[in-house]
C-alpha positions as a printed Julia matrix, in Angstrom:
160×3 Matrix{Float64}:
  11.53   17.37    1.85
  12.48   14.3     4.36
  10.47   11.44    4.81
   8.71   11.2     8.25
   7.6     7.83    9.88
   4.52    7.27   12.22
   4.74    8.05   15.81
   6.44    4.63   17.37
   3.09    4.82   19.98
   0.6     3.25   17.07
   3.01   -0.21   17.1
   0.71   -0.22   20.77
  -2.29    0.88   19.07
  -2.18   -1.39   16.31
  -1.72   -4.42   18.67
  -4.28   -3.34   21.28
  -7.08   -3.46   18.1
  -5.59   -6.59   17.53
  -6.03   -8.22   20.41
  -9.19   -6.98   20.96
 -10.41   -8.14   17.51
  -9.27  -11.6    19.05
 -11.09  -11.44   21.96
 -13.87  -10.85   20.07
 -13.39  -14.41   17.7
 -12.02  -15.85   21.06
 -16.13  -15.09   22.4
 -17.52  -16.48   19.04
 -15.75  -19.63   19.2
 -16.53  -19.87   22.84
 -19.96  -19.63   22.14
 -20.16  -21.73   19.36
 -18.65  -24.45   22.0
 -21.06  -23.79   24.5
 -24.01  -24.44   21.72
 -22.65  -27.81   21.2
 -22.93  -28.89   24.35
 -26.32  -27.12   24.53
 -28.14  -28.1    21.83
 -26.3   -31.55   21.68
 -25.1   -30.53   18.35
 -22.71  -33.32   16.45
 -19.29  -33.82   17.92
 -17.74  -33.6    14.27
 -18.35  -29.51   14.99
 -15.38  -29.53   17.27
 -13.08  -30.4    14.26
 -14.5   -26.96   13.15
 -14.24  -24.82   16.56
 -10.29  -26.48   16.89
  -9.54  -25.21   13.02
 -11.28  -21.8    14.1
  -9.05  -21.67   17.24
  -5.51  -22.17   15.42
  -6.24  -19.85   12.99
  -7.2   -17.38   15.79
  -4.0   -18.38   17.42
  -2.43  -17.56   13.67
  -4.06  -14.29   13.27
  -2.73  -13.27   17.17
   0.83  -13.75   16.35
   0.6   -12.19   13.31
  -1.2    -9.01   13.97
  -0.09   -8.55   17.06
   3.83   -9.71   16.94
   4.83   -9.75   13.37
   2.75   -7.42   11.49
   2.57   -3.67   13.63
   6.63   -3.85   13.09
   6.68   -4.59    9.69
   3.89   -2.04    8.79
   5.74    0.21   11.13
   8.99    0.21    9.17
   7.72    0.07    5.69
   5.39    3.6     5.92
   6.16    6.98    5.74
   4.93   10.01    4.07
   6.87   13.02    2.59
   5.6    16.69    1.4
   7.23   17.43   -1.74
   6.33   20.82   -3.3
   3.3    19.53   -5.49
   2.24   16.36   -3.59
   2.06   13.82   -1.27
   4.05   10.66   -1.13
   2.51    8.04    0.91
   4.01    4.53    1.04
   2.48    1.51    3.02
   2.27   -2.31    2.8
   3.26   -5.55    4.32
   3.88   -7.76    1.76
   2.84   -5.66   -1.19
   4.68   -1.92   -0.82
   2.7     0.69   -2.57
   3.43    3.95   -2.8
   0.55    6.44   -3.62
   1.35   10.52   -5.39
  -1.41   12.48   -4.13
  -1.23   15.89   -6.13
  -2.33   18.31   -4.08
  -4.31   19.81   -7.19
  -6.65   17.07   -6.62
  -6.73   17.06   -2.8
 -10.75   18.14   -1.79
 -10.49   17.4     1.94
  -8.07   17.45    4.7
  -9.17   16.35    7.96
  -7.63   14.84   11.17
  -9.45   11.77   12.77
  -8.67   10.85   17.03
 -10.49    7.62   18.17
 -10.47    6.67   21.85
  -6.89    4.71   21.45
  -5.6     7.5    19.6
  -6.48    9.61   22.56
  -5.39    7.66   25.08
  -1.95    8.1    23.49
  -2.33   11.62   22.71
  -2.28   10.53   18.51
  -4.3    12.19   15.94
  -4.53   11.26   12.31
  -4.8    12.81    9.02
  -6.78   11.7     6.13
  -6.66   13.23    2.49
  -9.57   12.96    0.71
  -9.43   13.11   -3.04
 -11.84   11.73   -5.98
 -10.11    8.52   -5.85
 -10.58    8.0    -2.13
  -9.23    8.52    0.62
  -5.68    8.2     2.0
  -4.6     7.93    5.9
  -1.94    9.06    7.82
  -2.46    6.86   10.66
  -0.55    8.1    14.03
   0.73   11.84   14.83
   1.45   13.75   17.75
  -1.3    16.18   17.9
   0.43   19.28   16.94
   2.48   17.49   14.16
  -0.92   16.37   13.08
  -1.91   19.53   12.97
   0.85   21.5    11.39
   0.47   18.77    8.92
  -3.38   19.4     8.41
  -2.46   23.08    8.06
   0.62   22.68    5.74
  -1.14   20.85    3.11
  -4.28   23.52    3.14
  -2.0    26.26    2.44
  -0.05   23.96   -0.35
  -3.74   23.69   -2.06
  -3.9    26.84   -1.92
  -0.8    27.59   -3.75
  -1.53   24.99   -6.48
  -4.91   25.65   -7.88
  -6.5    23.06  -10.12
  -6.12   24.0   -13.7
  -9.74   25.19  -14.64
 -10.55   24.8   -18.17
């Protein structure tokens, strides 16, 4: 089989999620600054706020501009005859091999951002945990889910 990548629109979704998280951070920082003025707290707390603001700017730069591109380039999945291979990571690249004999459940999920971009995530659950392929076209995700379900039926677990 061939290695397949995610839909390129996942970059936009990852960036939108990071921006939403960043907005929550900025609202918290604004509340903290307001509290310092309103309650007449010690002014050394401004140093803490400045450090939090610097970390929030670093978070914005990393999670909006750098990490999505790296994660998109390194992520791929491959359906083989007896297992599913998923590679993911930014600093540490992990390859996960999921034997079809160990798969308990395959499902598709679609949150508001994925739905807006007409994408679907496929989640493969085993006893060890869940593994996700985060963004495929809706038709591709449904076909992948059905294909994995068929391969599970073809490769029954060795029962004692």
